[in-house]
N, C-alpha and C positions, 0 to 999 in steps of 0.2 A: 489198133486204135490210133487215130491221127492226133496231131498235136493240139488242134483247136478243141477237139472233144475232151482230151485229157485236161486242158486248161479250164474248160467249163466245169468239169467235175471237181477240180480242185477248188474253184471259186464257190461252188455249192457246198463243198465240204467245210470251207471256212465259214460260210453263212450258217450252216446247220451245226457247226462245231462237232463234226464227226469224230469217232474214235480213231486214234492212230495206233497201228499194230506194227511190231517188229517183224523181221523176216520169218521168225518162227511162230508168229501169231500171238505173241505176248502183248498185252495192252500197255502202251507207253503213256498216253494222255489223250488230249483232244486238240483238234486243229484250232488254233487261236488266231493266226494271221498268216499272210503270204508276203514274202519279200521278193521284189522284182529286180531283174537286171536292168539298170538304167539305160544301157546301150541297146539291148534287144527288146526290152519291154516284156520279156517272158518271166514267168515265176521261176525263181532260182532256189529259194529256201522256204521250207514249211516251218512256221512257228508253232511249236507243240507246247501246250501248257499241261504239265503233269497234274494228276489229281491231288487236290489239297494245296496246290501252289496258287497264290493270288496275284503275284507280280511278275516273277521271272518266267521266261519261256526258253525252251531248248530249240535250236535250229537243226533241221535235217534237210539234206539236199533233195531237191525235187527230182533230180536225175536218179533213176533207178527205183522211184516210187510208183505206185499204181493206185489210182482212186477208182473204186468200184461203184460209188454211189451210196454205199452203206458204211464202208470203212476206207481208210487210207493205209495201204501196206507199204512200208519203206524197205529199202534193201540193206538194212543193217540190224545187228542184234540189239536187244534191249540194253545190254551192258554198254555197248559203244555209244548209243544215243544218250543214255543217262550220264555218261562221263563227258559229254560235249560241253563246251562253254555255254553259259546261259546269259541272256541279256534281258533288259527291260525297256529298251528304246525302240523307236519305230523305224530306225535305219541302222545299217551295219557299216561301221568304219573299216578302214583298210586293215588295221591291226587285227580286229575281230575276225574279219573275213580270212586273213592268212591263217589265224589259229584254227578256224573251222576247216579250211582246206587241208591243213596239216593233220588235223584230228581224224578226218574221214579219208585221208590219203587220196584226195582227189587230184586229177591232172591240173597243173598250173597253166596259166596263159603262156603263150609262146615267148613273150618278152621276159618271163621269169624262169624259163626252163634252162637247165644246164645242157649245153649241146654235146658234151663229151661224156655224160653219165651213161654207163652201160648197165651196171648192177647197183641200183641205189640202195642205200642203207637208211632205214626208217628209224629215226631217233624218237624215243618215247620218254615221257616223264610223268610223274604222278601229279595230280591236281586235286586240290581240296574241293569237296562237294559238301556244302553246309546246308542242312535242312533245319526246319524249325518244328518243334512240338510243344503243345500246351502241357504244363505241369503245375500242380497246385503248390504254391509257395507259402501259403499261410491261410489263416482264417480270421475274420473279424466278426466279433459277436457283441451284440448290444443286450445287456442283462439289466433287469429292473428289480429292485428290492425296496424294503420299507425301513426307514430309520426314524427315530424319535428325536426331535429337536426342541429345545427350550425357546420360547418366544416371549417377548414383553410388549404389551400394548398400553399406550397411555390413553385413558378415557376420562373426559370431564363429566362429573356427576353434579347434578343440582341438589341442594338441600335447603329446606325452609328454616329460617331463624325467627325468633320472637324477640321483639324489642319492647321494653317497658317504657312507656312515656307518662310522665307526671305533669299535670297542668294545674296550677294553683287556681282556686276559685275565689276565696276571700269574702264570702257572703254567708249570712245565716242560713241554716238548713231549713228546708220547707217544714211547715207546721205538721206535726204528727210523726216526723222521722225519728225513729228510735235507733239507738246504737245496737248493732248485732253483727252476725257473721254473714259473709257472702263470698262468692268465688266466680271467676271467669275461666272457662276451659276452651282452649284452641288446639285443634289437631295440627301437628307439624309433620310434613312429608319430606322425604329425601329419595333421590334416585339411587338404585343399586345396580351393579352390573349383572347381566344375565348372559352367561357364556354358552355358546352352541358351536358345534363343529359341522362342517359340510365339505364334501369332496369337490374340488374344482380342477379343470384341465388347465395346466400351466405351460406345457411345452410338448411339441411333437418331434420325436427323434426317429430318423430313418437312415438307411444305408444306401449310398449311391456308388456304383462302380464306374470307373473311367479307365482309359487306356493311355499309357505313356510309352514312348519309344526310347529305348536305351541303346546306345552304340556299344557293341561288345567287340573287343579285339581277340581274335582267335589265332593262336600261334601253334605251329606244328612243324614237323620236319618232312620234307618230300624228297624222294629219290629222283634224280635226274640223270638221264643218259647223256654222255658227252661223246663227241666224235672228233678224233684227231687224224690228221692227214700226215702220213709219213712217206718220205721219198728216199729211195736208195737203190743201189745196184743189186740185181739178182745174184 
C-alpha cells in the first residue's frame, strides 16, 4: 500500500471515527484526530479517544500502523498505548513529543542521537493514569406533610344600634285622646362572622441538578529508574 493511499485511509478513519485496535486486536478507542509533521506535511500521530473519555486523547505513532477502511491497527500493545501521555490540545509541544518518543522507544532525529551509543539502556518510570467515574455521593429529597397552625384574623362587623330621641310638643292633645298603653318595635341587625376553609396553592417546589467542577489534588509515589555513568579502568 503506497503512502498516499494510507494517508487517505487515515483521513477517512478520522472522519468516520473508526475503532483503533492494538497489535493483538484489543480495542483501544476511536480515531479522534490526526497530528501532522509540520516539515513534511505527513500524518505523524493518531489521536485516539478512549471509550468514555470526553476530553483527553492518547497519541499513537502513525509509523507501524495500518488503516484497513474498517479499523486502524497500531503496532503496540494496549497496555503500552494506555500508558502513553495524554493531551487535550490541538498541537504537540516539544516536551510532549520527546515524552512520546521516549515512551514508544522511537528513533530520535539525527540531531538528537548519541553518536557513540552502541547498546542503549532504556530508562523507565511509572506515570500516574487518572480516570474518572461517577459515584453517588448523596441524595436530596423533598417531602411534604401537614401541620396545624393557629391564625388570627381581624374582621370589622357592622351592628345596628337604637337611639331614643325625645321631642317636646307643648300643646294640648287632640280631642278624644285617652291615656293608655302603646309600644314601638324595631328589629335590630348585626353582622356575625361566617368561617369557611378552602385549599389554595401557595408555592411550587422542585429540584434542579447542576454540575460544578472541583479541582482535586492527587498525591502518590512513583518509581523512577535512574541511570548513572561510571568510568574506570578494567
